[in-house]
C-alpha positions in Angstrom: -37.9 -28.5 -7.3 -36.5 -25.2 -8.7 -37.9 -23.1 -11.4 -35.2 -22.3 -13.8 -35.1 -20.0 -16.8 -32.4 -19.0 -19.3 -32.1 -15.6 -17.9 -29.9 -12.8 -19.3 -26.1 -12.5 -19.8 -25.0 -11.3 -16.3 -21.6 -12.0 -14.7 -21.5 -13.4 -11.1 -24.4 -13.8 -9.1 -27.1 -11.3 -8.8 -29.8 -12.0 -6.0 -33.3 -10.6 -5.9 -36.3 -11.5 -3.4 -37.6 -14.1 -6.1 -34.4 -15.6 -7.1 -30.8 -15.3 -8.4 -29.2 -14.8 -11.8 -26.0 -16.6 -12.3 -23.4 -16.0 -15.2 -19.8 -16.7 -16.0 -17.6 -16.1 -19.1 -15.5 -19.0 -20.9 -14.6 -19.2 -24.6 -13.1 -22.6 -23.9 -15.9 -24.4 -22.3 -18.5 -26.6 -24.1 -20.7 -26.5 -21.1 -20.8 -25.3 -17.5 -22.0 -27.2 -14.6 -23.8 -25.2 -12.0 -24.5 -26.5 -8.6 -26.5 -25.1 -5.7 -25.8 -26.1 -2.0 -27.8 -25.0 1.0 -24.7 -24.0 2.6 -21.0 -24.8 2.6 -21.2 -27.7 5.0 -23.7 -29.6 3.0 -22.5 -32.2 0.6 -25.9 -32.9 -1.1 -26.7 -30.5 -3.7 -30.1 -28.9 -3.7 -30.1 -28.2 -7.5 -27.7 -29.0 -10.5 -27.9 -27.7 -14.0 -25.7 -28.3 -17.0 -25.5 -25.2 -19.0 -24.8 -26.1 -22.5 -24.0 -23.5 -25.1 -27.2 -23.8 -27.3 -29.7 -23.2 -24.4 -27.6 -21.3 -21.7 -25.2 -19.2 -23.5 -25.1 -16.0 -25.1 -21.8 -15.7 -27.1 -19.3 -16.9 -24.4 -21.2 -16.1 -21.3 -23.1 -18.8 -19.6 -26.0 -17.7 -17.7 -29.1 -19.1 -16.0 -31.8 -17.8 -13.6 -33.0 -19.9 -10.8 -36.2 -19.1 -8.6 -36.4 -19.5 -4.7 -32.6 -19.0 -4.2 -31.8 -17.6 -0.6 -29.0 -15.5 0.6 -26.4 -17.6 2.2 -26.8 -20.5 -0.1 -23.7 -21.5 -2.0 -23.0 -22.3 -5.6 -19.9 -24.0 -7.6 -19.2 -23.6 -11.3 -17.3 -26.6 -13.0 -16.1 -26.5 -16.7 -17.1 -29.4 -19.1 -14.5 -29.3 -22.1 -15.0 -30.7 -25.6 -13.9 -34.2 -24.4 -16.6 -34.1 -21.8 -14.2 -34.0 -18.8 -15.4 -32.0 -15.6 -13.1 -29.6 -13.9 -12.9 -29.1 -10.1 -15.0 -26.4 -8.7 -14.0 -23.0 -9.8 -14.0 -19.6 -8.2 -16.5 -17.3 -9.9 -14.3 -14.3 -10.9 -17.3 -12.0 -9.8 -18.3 -13.7 -6.5 -18.5 -11.5 -3.5 -17.8 -14.3 -1.1 -15.6 -17.3 -1.8 -15.4 -20.1 0.9 -13.7 -23.4 1.1 -14.5 -26.8 2.1 -12.2 -29.0 4.3 -11.1 -30.9 1.2 -10.2 -27.6 -0.7 -13.2 -27.3 -3.0 -14.1 -23.6 -3.7 -17.5 -22.3 -3.0 -19.2 -19.0 -4.0 -21.6 -17.8 -1.5 -24.6 -15.8 -2.2 -24.5 -12.3 -0.6 -27.0 -9.4 -0.4 -25.2 -6.2 -1.3 -25.7 -2.9 1.0 -24.4 0.5 0.5 -22.4 2.5 2.9 -24.3 4.7 5.4 -21.7 7.5 5.6 -20.0 9.6 2.9 -16.5 9.3 2.3 -14.4 12.1 4.0 -12.8 13.0 0.6 -9.5 14.3 2.2 -7.6 16.7 -0.3 -4.3 15.3 -1.4 -2.4 18.1 0.1 -3.8 17.5 3.5 -3.2 13.6 3.3 -0.9 11.7 5.5 -0.6 7.9 4.6 -0.1 5.2 7.0 0.8 1.7 5.3 -0.1 -1.5 7.4 -0.5 -5.1 7.4 -3.9 -6.0 9.0 -2.7 -9.3 10.3 0.6 -7.9 11.8 -0.6 -4.6 13.2 -2.4 -6.0 16.0 -1.3 -9.7 16.1 0.9 -9.4 19.1 -0.6 -9.7 22.6 1.3 -6.5 23.3 -1.2 -4.6 21.2 -3.8 -4.7 24.0 -6.4 -6.3 21.8 -8.3 -9.3 22.9 -7.0 -12.6 21.7 -9.8 -13.2 19.2 -9.7 -9.7 17.6 -5.9 -9.8 17.1 -5.0 -9.4 13.4 -8.3 -8.7 12.1 -10.4 -5.8 10.7 -12.0 -5.6 14.1 -8.7 -5.3 15.8 -7.8 -2.6 13.6 -10.8 -0.8 14.6 -9.6 -0.7 18.2 -6.5 1.3 16.9 -8.2 4.0 14.8 -8.2 6.3 17.8 -4.2 5.8 18.1 -3.8 6.4 14.4 -5.9 9.5 14.3 -4.2 11.0 17.4 -0.9 10.4 15.6 -2.0 12.6 12.8 -2.8 9.9 10.2 -5.6 10.7 7.6 -5.5 7.8 5.3 -4.8 4.0 6.1 -3.4 2.2 3.2 -4.1 -1.7 3.8 -1.8 -4.3 2.2 -3.6 -6.8 -0.1 -6.8 -8.2 1.7 -8.3 -10.1 -1.1 -8.5 -13.9 -1.0 -5.1 -15.1 -1.8 -2.9 -18.1 -2.5 -0.4 -18.6 0.4 1.0 -21.8 -0.9 3.4 -20.4 -3.7 6.8 -21.2 -2.0 9.0 -24.0 -1.9 11.4 -22.5 0.8 11.5 -23.9 4.4 12.5 -22.2 7.6 16.2 -23.0 8.0 15.7 -24.0 11.7 12.2 -25.4 12.0 11.9 -26.9 8.6 8.4 -25.5 8.4 7.3 -24.9 4.8 7.0 -21.0 4.5 3.9 -19.2 3.0 3.2 -16.0 1.3 2.0 -13.7 4.2 1.5 -10.5 2.4 -1.3 -11.4 0.0 0.1 -10.2 -3.4 -1.1 -13.4 -5.1 -4.8 -12.8 -5.4 -7.3 -15.7 -6.3 -10.4 -13.1 -6.5 -10.9 -9.5 -7.0 -14.1 -9.3 -5.2 -13.7 -11.6 -2.2 -11.9 -10.9 1.0 -9.5 -13.2 2.8 -11.1 -14.7 5.8 -7.9 -14.7 7.9 -8.4 -11.0 8.4 -11.8 -11.5 10.4 -12.9 -12.7 13.6 -15.4 -14.8 11.6 -14.7 -17.6 9.3 -18.0 -17.4 7.6 -17.1 -15.4 4.3 -20.4 -13.3 4.6 -19.6 -12.1 8.1 -16.0 -11.4 7.0 -17.5 -8.8 4.5 -19.5 -7.4 7.2 -16.8 -7.0 9.6 -14.7 -5.1 6.8 -17.8 -2.9 6.2 -17.7 -2.0 9.8 -14.2 -1.0 9.7 -14.9 1.3 6.8 -17.9 2.9 8.6 -16.1 3.4 11.7 -13.0 5.1 9.9 -15.4 7.3 8.1 -17.2 8.2 11.2 -13.7 9.4 12.6 -13.0 11.4 9.5 -10.2 9.0 8.2 -9.9 7.2 4.9 -9.2 3.5 4.0 -7.3 2.7 0.7 -6.5 -0.8 -0.6 -3.4 -2.1 -2.0 -4.5 -4.0 -5.1 -2.8 -6.6 -7.4 -4.2 -6.5 -10.9 -1.1 -7.4 -12.8 -1.1 -11.2 -12.0 -2.9 -13.7 -9.9 -2.2 -16.5 -7.6 -2.7 -19.2 -10.2 1.1 -19.1 -10.8 2.8 -20.1 -14.0 2.6 -23.4 -16.2 3.7 -25.7 -13.4 1.0 -24.6 -11.0 -2.7 -25.6 -10.8 -5.8 -23.7 -11.4 -8.6 -22.0 -9.4 -10.5 -20.1 -11.7 -9.0 -17.9 -14.5 -6.5 -20.6 -16.2 -9.5 -23.0 -16.7 -12.1 -20.6 -17.9 -9.8 -19.1 -20.6 -6.1 -19.0 -20.2 -5.5 -17.1 -23.5 -8.2 -14.4 -22.3 -7.0 -13.8 -18.9 -3.2 -14.0 -19.3 -0.7 -12.8 -21.4 1.0 -15.5 -23.6 4.0 -15.9 -25.9 3.4 -16.9 -29.3 4.2 -20.5 -28.4 1.5 -20.2 -25.6 3.9 -20.0 -22.6 3.0 -17.4 -19.8 4.6 -14.0 -19.8 6.1 -13.2 -16.5 6.2 -9.6 -16.1 5.4 -9.6 -12.2 7.9 -12.3 -11.2 5.2 -14.7 -10.2 4.9 -16.9 -13.2 1.9 -15.2 -14.9 0.8 -11.8 -16.0 -2.8 -10.7 -16.4 -3.8 -9.6 -19.9 -5.1 -6.3 -19.1 -5.6 -5.1 -22.7 -8.2 -7.8 -23.2 -11.9 -6.3 -22.7 -13.1 -9.2 -20.6 -10.2 -8.7 -18.4 -10.7 -4.8 -18.4 -14.1 -5.1 -17.4 -13.4 -7.4 -14.5 -10.9 -5.0 -13.0 -13.2 -2.0 -13.3 -16.0 -3.7 -12.0 -14.0 -4.8 -8.9 -12.8 -1.3 -8.4 -16.4 0.2 -8.6 -17.5 -2.5 -6.3 -15.0 -1.7 -3.6 -15.9 2.0 -3.9 -19.7 1.9 -4.3 -20.7 -1.0 -2.1 -17.8 -1.0 0.6 -17.0 2.6 0.7 -13.2 2.4 0.4 -11.6 5.7 -0.6 -8.9 4.8 -3.0 -6.4 2.2 -4.3 -2.5 1.6 -4.5 -1.8 -0.2 -7.8 1.0 -2.9 -7.3 3.5 -2.9 -10.3 1.1 -0.5 -12.0 3.4 -0.3 -15.2 2.1 -3.7 -16.4 -1.5 -2.2 -16.5 -0.1 0.4 -19.1 1.7 -2.1 -21.4 0.7 -4.1 -24.3 1.3 -7.8 -24.8 5.0 -7.2 -25.8 5.4 -5.1 -22.6 5.8 -1.7 -24.5 4.1 1.4 -23.0 0.6 2.3 -24.5 -1.0 5.7 -25.2 -4.3 4.1 -24.3 -4.6 1.4 -21.7 -6.5 0.2 -18.7 -4.8 3.0 -16.7 -6.6 5.6 -19.0 -9.8 3.9 -18.5 -9.5 3.9 -14.7 -8.4 7.6 -15.0 -11.6 8.6 -17.0 -14.0 6.4 -15.1 -16.7 8.6 -13.7 -16.7 6.9 -10.3 -13.0 5.8 -10.0 -11.6 9.3 -11.1 -13.0 10.7 -8.0 -11.1 8.5 -5.5 -7.4 8.4 -4.5 -5.4 6.5 -7.3 -1.8 5.6 -6.4 0.6 3.8 -8.6 3.9 1.8 -8.1 5.1 2.9 -11.6 7.3 0.0 -12.5 7.4 -3.9 -13.0 9.5 -6.9 -12.0 11.1 -7.0 -15.6 12.8 -3.7 -15.4 10.3 -1.2 -16.9 10.2 2.1 -15.2 7.5 4.4 -16.0 7.4 7.0 -13.1 5.9 10.3 -14.5 3.9 8.7 -17.2 0.7 7.8 -15.5 -2.5 9.4 -16.2 -3.7 12.8 -14.5 -5.6 11.5 -11.6 -2.8 9.0 -10.4 -0.2 10.0 -7.7 3.1 8.0 -7.9 5.4 6.4 -5.6 8.6 8.2 -5.7 11.6 5.8 -5.2 13.9 8.9 -6.2 12.7 10.5 -3.1 13.3 7.3 -0.9 16.8 6.7 -2.1 17.9 10.4 -2.0 16.6 11.1 1.5 18.2 7.6 2.7 21.6 8.7 1.1 21.5 12.1 2.3 20.7 11.5 6.0 23.6 9.1 6.2 26.0 11.7 4.9 26.5 10.7 1.3 27.9 13.3 -1.1 26.7 14.6 -4.3 23.2 14.9 -3.6 22.5 18.6 -2.6 20.7 19.6 -5.7 18.4 16.2 -5.6 17.7 17.2 -2.0 16.5 20.3 -2.8 14.3 18.9 -5.6 12.8 16.4 -3.3 11.9 19.0 -0.7 10.1 21.0 -3.3 8.3 18.0 -4.7 10.0 18.5 -8.0 12.0 15.3 -8.4 13.7 14.8 -11.7 11.5 12.1 -12.8 8.3 14.1 -12.6 9.7 17.1 -14.3 8.5 16.4 -17.8 4.9 15.8 -16.6 4.8 18.1 -13.6 1.5 18.2 -11.9 2.2 20.3 -9.1 4.2 19.3 -5.7 1.4 16.9 -4.6 2.0 14.5 -7.5 4.7 12.2 -5.6 3.9 9.9 -2.9 7.1 10.4 -0.5 8.2 7.6 1.7 11.4 6.5 3.5 10.1 2.9 4.3 7.5 0.6 2.9 6.4 -2.9 3.5 9.2 -4.3 1.3 12.5 -3.3 2.6 14.0 -2.4 6.0 11.8 -0.7 8.6 13.0 2.7 9.8 14.6 1.5 12.8 16.4 -1.3 10.8 17.5 1.3 8.3 19.6 3.1 11.1 20.7 -0.4 12.7 21.9 -2.5 9.7 24.1 -2.0 6.9 23.5 -5.6 5.6 20.2 -7.4 5.1 19.7 -10.4 7.4 17.0 -12.7 5.6 18.3 -16.1 6.6 14.9 -16.9 8.0 13.3 -16.6 4.6 15.0 -20.0 3.6 17.1 -18.6 0.8 20.4 -18.4 2.3 20.1 -14.6 2.3 20.1 -14.2 -1.3 16.5 -12.7 -1.5 15.9 -9.0 -0.9 17.4 -5.7 -2.0 21.3 -5.1 -1.5 20.8 -1.5 -2.2 19.4 -0.1 1.0 21.5 3.1 1.4 21.4 2.2 5.3 23.8 2.8 8.2 24.2 1.0 11.5 25.6 3.9 13.5 28.6 1.9 14.4 27.2 -1.3 15.5 25.3 -4.0 13.4 22.0 -4.7 14.9 20.7 -4.4 18.3 22.7 -2.8 21.2 22.4 -1.0 24.6 25.1 1.5 23.9 23.3 4.9 24.5 25.5 6.9 22.3 24.6 4.6 19.3 20.9 4.6 20.4 20.8 8.4 20.5 22.1 8.7 17.0 19.8 6.2 15.7 16.8 8.1 17.1 18.4 11.6 15.6 18.6 9.9 12.3 15.1 8.8 12.4 13.9 12.3 13.3 16.1 13.6 10.3 14.0 11.0 8.1 10.7 12.1 9.4 11.5 15.8 9.3 12.5 15.6 5.7 9.5 13.4 4.9 6.9 15.4 6.7 8.2 18.9 5.6 8.8 18.3 2.0 6.1 19.1 -0.6 4.4 16.0 -1.7 2.1 13.4 -0.1 4.0 11.7 2.9 3.6 8.0 3.7 4.7 6.4 6.8 5.2 2.5 7.5 3.3 0.9 10.4 5.4 1.0 13.5 8.3 3.3 12.4 7.0 5.9 15.0 7.7 3.2 17.7 11.1 1.9 16.3 9.5 -1.5 14.9 12.3 -3.8 13.8 12.4 -7.1 11.9 15.9 -8.0 12.9 17.4 -6.7 9.6 15.0 -8.7 7.4 14.2 -6.6 4.3 12.0 -9.0 2.5 9.7 -10.5 5.2 6.8 -11.4 3.0 7.0 -15.1 4.1 7.1 -14.3 7.8 4.3 -14.2 10.4 5.7 -14.1 13.9 6.9 -11.9 16.4 9.6 -11.1 13.8 7.1 -8.8 11.9 4.2 -8.2 14.2 4.1 -4.7 15.6 5.5 -4.9 19.2 3.5 -2.3 21.0 5.7 -2.5 24.1 8.4 -0.6 22.2 6.2 2.3 22.0 7.1 3.0 25.7 10.7 3.3 24.7 10.0 5.5 21.7 7.5 8.0 23.2 9.9 10.7 22.3 9.9 9.8 18.6 6.3 9.4 18.6 5.5 12.7 20.1 8.1 14.3 17.6 6.2 12.8 14.7 2.9 14.1 15.9 4.2 17.6 16.4 5.9 17.2 13.0 2.4 16.5 11.3 0.8 19.6 13.2 3.8 21.6 11.7 3.2 20.4 8.4 -0.4 21.3 8.5 0.5 24.7 9.7 3.0 25.3 6.9 0.5 24.0 4.4 -1.9 26.7 5.5 0.5 29.3 5.2 1.3 28.3 1.6 -2.5 28.3 0.6 -3.4 31.5 2.4 -1.4 33.6 -0.3 1.8 34.3 -2.1 5.1 32.9 -0.7 8.6 32.7 -1.9 11.2 29.9 -1.5 15.0 30.7 -1.6 18.0 28.3 -1.2 21.2 29.1 0.9 24.2 27.3 2.5 26.0 27.7 5.8 26.4 31.4 4.5 23.3 33.2 3.7 22.7 33.7 0.0 25.6 31.2 -0.7 24.0 27.8 -1.4 26.7 25.2 -2.1 25.7 23.0 -4.8 29.0 21.2 -5.2 29.7 17.6 -5.1 31.3 17.5 -1.6 28.4 19.6 0.0 26.2 18.0 2.5 24.4 21.2 3.8 21.4 23.1 2.6 19.2 25.8 3.9 15.5 26.8 2.7 13.9 30.0 3.3 10.1 30.1 3.1 8.9 33.6 3.1 5.2 34.9 3.5 3.7 38.2 4.0 2.9 37.2 7.6 5.5 34.6 8.7 8.8 33.3 7.7 10.7 30.1 8.2 14.2 28.8 7.9 15.2 25.2 7.5 18.8 24.2 8.0 20.1 20.8 7.0 23.5 19.5 8.2 24.4 15.9 7.1 28.2 16.5 7.8 29.9 14.6 10.5 30.9 17.9 12.2 28.9 20.7 13.8 28.6 23.8 11.7 27.6 27.3 12.3 24.9 28.6 10.1 24.1 32.2 9.3 20.3 33.0 9.8 18.5 35.4 7.3 19.2 39.0 8.1 15.6 39.9 7.0 14.1 39.2 10.6 14.9 41.1 13.9 14.6 37.8 15.7 14.6 34.0 15.0 13.0 31.4 17.1 14.5 27.8 17.0 11.5 25.7 16.7 13.2 22.3 16.0 16.6 20.7 16.5 16.7 17.2 16.1 19.9 16.8 18.0 18.0 17.9 21.1 15.9 15.6 23.5 12.4 15.2 23.9 10.1 18.4 24.5 13.1 20.4 23.2 13.4 18.8 19.8 10.3 20.3 18.5 8.7 23.2 20.5 6.4 25.4 18.9 7.0 28.3 21.4 10.7 27.8 20.7 13.8 29.5 22.0 15.3 32.8 20.9 18.5 32.6 18.8 21.0 35.4 19.4 23.5 37.1 16.7 21.5 35.6 13.7 23.6 32.5 13.7 23.1 28.9 15.1 25.5 26.0 15.6 23.9 22.9 13.9 25.1 19.8 15.5 26.4 16.9 13.1 23.6 15.0 11.4 20.9 17.4 12.3 18.0 19.4 11.0 16.8 22.6 12.6 14.0 24.9 11.9 13.6 28.5 12.7 10.5 30.9 12.7 10.7 34.5 12.3 9.7 36.3 15.5 7.3 39.4 14.9 8.1 40.7 18.7 
């Protein structure tokens, strides 16, 4: 027999030595049925209590306290409506661990929380270099060198932290890792006929529980412990972990889909509905979370605080963040959940990154609250077009290099406001960006209709993989150009996993439903791209050096063209030169996106210039800190190349 008391109105399960308090919100239920099990394998319950509104509710929170509850026990909530009908077992929105039985019932597992041992590194924004990765795909291939049982897991990622730190990465951004609904698709693989699944995790079923697929364990308690170990290991090495989070919709889908939690507990509270009761679809997934409702706001804020306080994560990237700043009609709000996050005494001290648009066309880049840094698609598209040789972009390129993109001009918060990237999880990899002019998404089962058509890519003369050395050389040169502009520009750079080793998805630019060698990082490619990896390492070191110069004292920036003091801002121009001068040192960056070599003047302000970088040159020569002397203050920049010069004091 278990001693049962009414308890106090809490949300979730709060375990203490003597027992546990349980609570759940529902303004729809007449009563809630709480069932306790010894573990997730047990069918026979230890205890079952019908919590009616009269005895076990305060307002719309049903709550109860039960003594002698142990860690590791499981519980389920079922809703009883006004007709007396009992729902299926529901996920507790505040449950830290969510398991499943073979027949599909959800179980909430009682877990004791522990605090991180180490303090967060708190790396300043200006020193941050982000690496976006998918936990499952990063080490899933046998070429990763990770033992089979650890491939595609948090533990497998731990084995690669040394590699990432050596590359120069400071901050690892994980694609969604919360428990999610994979079964949202009707598409089948066109060759095998296998039903495809959501493999990226952007359809969350819980905001507190991890997905067990990313762990060597299938017990959800041990999954959480394994993630905790990853955070501790990263912090021990001076690196940060930030999470890509989805608070704009859930994996419950639209009206034609079933429920796992929120829909049944209170559809009108958790979701934005039209006047006639239909689900709004601002995220393109069938539903949109009602982030204006206080119940939903509290849930999201508590979720974020939990990952910071108890798991030690260092920040968040908010998917389709515009939705979090909109009212029920989709209009931008002066006060919203985004402001609550921005002003939170805990959350305002971690990294906050926004994807400032949504799936219905809202575009709010530059409107996010002060502590947020924002993805710059303007930078992405400008650099892609420039590197392949498009015209009419010289002024835009200069703005991007200075971290002053036009969309940020009205709310300029400094050059470190924008998150700069060339590639990300959705879209081409960088190797595919220089290997394909068209998307190749047939494997997604939509006859190549899905995915973005505006990729601003080039195939360098041949569509797809080739052994033609001249084409391969050009592709590598363009990637070095991408990386040079990304890492030498003002702003916060983000790299996509595997780009440093020429990772390819065969031209698939929407691989969210793929989980095979098509999308796994092939670590064998690293041997063929050692020159590129080495170039990126040196670029990151150079970036840090330039940052030190800029922080040390006064510096000036001036713009030039093929001729010194004569920048060409005309439509047909595809060249620009950038002069950074400091009392101790000076650098000169030359960009030639023409199809012909051009002879650039170097500034007459120095007695001698040293060429540190020329992306047209081969490994060991393309970026050399000692450099080679340039004579006559002129330099021939080959077609589609970027060169960097340092003033010599000798």
